C-alpha positions in Angstrom: 212.4 65.2 96.9 209.4 67.1 98.3 206.0 66.7 96.6 203.3 69.2 97.3 199.7 69.1 96.1 198.1 72.6 95.3 194.3 72.6 95.1 192.8 75.3 92.9 190.9 78.0 94.7 187.9 78.5 92.3 186.8 81.7 93.9 190.3 83.3 93.3 190.6 81.9 89.8 189.2 83.1 86.5 188.9 81.8 82.9 187.9 84.3 80.3 186.9 83.1 76.8 186.8 84.9 73.5 185.1 83.7 70.3 185.5 85.6 67.1 183.4 85.9 64.0 183.6 87.8 60.8 181.7 90.8 62.2 183.4 90.9 65.6 183.8 88.9 68.8 182.0 87.7 71.9 183.6 87.3 75.3 182.8 86.0 78.7 183.8 83.8 81.6 183.6 80.2 82.6 184.2 78.8 86.1 186.6 76.2 87.4 184.8 73.5 89.3 187.9 72.0 90.9 191.5 71.0 90.2 195.0 70.7 91.4 198.7 70.9 90.5 201.5 68.7 91.7 204.9 70.2 92.4 208.2 68.3 93.0 211.0 70.3 94.4 209.3 73.6 93.6 208.6 72.7 89.9 205.3 71.8 88.4 205.0 68.1 87.4 201.3 67.5 86.7 197.8 68.6 87.3 194.1 68.5 86.4 191.5 71.2 85.9 187.7 70.5 85.7 185.7 73.3 84.1 182.0 73.8 84.9 180.5 74.3 81.5 177.1 75.3 83.0 178.8 78.4 84.5 179.5 80.0 81.1 178.7 83.7 81.1 178.6 86.2 78.2 179.9 89.6 79.1 179.6 91.7 75.9 175.9 91.2 75.4 174.2 93.6 77.8 170.5 93.1 76.8 169.1 90.5 79.2 166.9 88.7 76.7 169.5 88.6 74.0 172.1 87.4 76.6 169.8 84.6 77.8 169.1 83.5 74.2 172.8 83.5 73.4 173.6 81.6 76.7 170.9 79.0 75.8 172.5 78.6 72.3 176.0 78.0 73.8 174.4 75.4 76.1 172.8 73.6 73.2 174.1 70.8 71.0 175.3 73.5 68.4 178.0 74.3 70.9 178.8 72.7 74.3 175.8 70.3 75.0 175.9 71.3 78.6 173.1 68.9 79.8 175.0 65.9 78.4 178.5 67.2 79.2 178.4 69.4 82.4 182.2 69.5 82.6 185.3 69.8 80.4 188.8 68.9 81.7 192.5 69.4 81.1 194.9 66.7 82.4 198.6 67.7 82.4 200.7 64.9 80.8 204.1 66.6 80.4 205.8 69.8 81.5 208.8 71.5 79.9 210.6 74.3 81.7 211.3 77.3 79.5 212.5 79.6 82.3 212.3 79.8 86.1 208.7 81.0 85.8 207.5 79.9 82.3 206.6 76.3 81.4 205.1 74.6 78.4 202.2 72.4 79.6 201.0 69.6 77.4 198.0 67.5 78.1 194.6 66.0 77.2 191.8 68.5 76.8 188.4 66.9 76.9 185.3 68.8 75.7 182.0 66.9 75.0 183.7 63.6 75.8 186.2 64.2 72.9 189.9 64.3 73.9 192.8 65.9 72.0 196.4 66.7 73.0 197.0 70.4 73.4 199.8 72.6 74.7 200.4 76.1 75.8 202.8 78.3 77.7 202.0 79.2 81.3 203.6 81.6 83.7 203.8 80.1 87.2 204.6 82.0 90.4 205.3 79.8 93.3 205.5 80.7 97.0 205.6 78.1 99.8 201.8 77.9 100.3 200.3 79.0 97.1 200.9 79.3 93.3 199.5 81.4 90.6 199.3 80.2 87.0 198.4 82.3 84.0 198.4 81.7 80.3 196.3 81.4 77.1 195.1 78.3 75.4 193.8 78.5 71.8 191.3 75.8 71.0 190.0 74.6 67.6 186.4 74.1 68.5 185.7 71.8 65.4 187.9 69.1 66.9 185.3 68.8 69.7 182.2 68.5 67.4 181.4 72.2 67.7 180.8 73.0 64.1 178.1 75.6 64.1 178.8 78.2 61.3 182.3 76.8 60.8 183.7 77.5 57.3 185.2 74.0 57.4 181.7 72.4 57.3 179.3 75.0 55.8 179.5 76.9 52.6 178.5 80.5 51.8 178.2 81.7 55.4 179.3 85.2 54.5 179.4 87.5 57.5 177.7 84.8 59.7 180.9 82.7 59.8 182.3 81.9 63.2 186.0 81.3 63.3 187.1 77.8 64.5 189.6 79.0 67.1 188.5 80.3 70.5 190.7 81.5 73.3 190.8 80.8 77.0 192.8 83.3 79.1 193.3 82.0 82.6 194.5 83.2 85.9 194.5 80.4 88.5 195.3 80.5 92.2 196.0 77.3 94.1 196.9 76.7 97.7 199.1 74.0 99.2 197.5 71.0 100.9 199.8 69.8 103.7 197.6 67.5 105.8 199.0 64.1 104.8 199.7 65.2 101.2 203.3 66.2 101.6 205.9 63.4 101.1 209.6 63.4 101.7 
């Protein structure tokens, strides 16, 4: 049984976020600080991803002043409390094979030091020295104490309501680490 560790290549990986509200949506990117995936006999068995919350970018707001104000709001305690919580993480706890390339990953998602079990389908393409993993994770922000303009906590928001779910679409590349990491 061969175990191979694949380290995430942050510069070749992307995480795109989308948050929706009554009047439309906002979208952007957020960076991966580091992470890895463990494969046994060519199949994913575990992994960990660390997100750099300070790297959040807003792509749909083109006015520089408005973009900076929005970014500051996302960094505040209304949303991600970036000064207190500079990272978020996902730890893979279980993997179910759906097909040769599609897996259901379940694990602990930690945002603002609050952890909940989440799951999602991911497509994984595996070559001998690298893997690519893509998928979409839908997160209920209110479970992580991100309640700003949530209809669950505030009444009469009208068209200022922000929906609770936000999406993370990810495309991750990871490369095999062979120096002392491979076991037979």
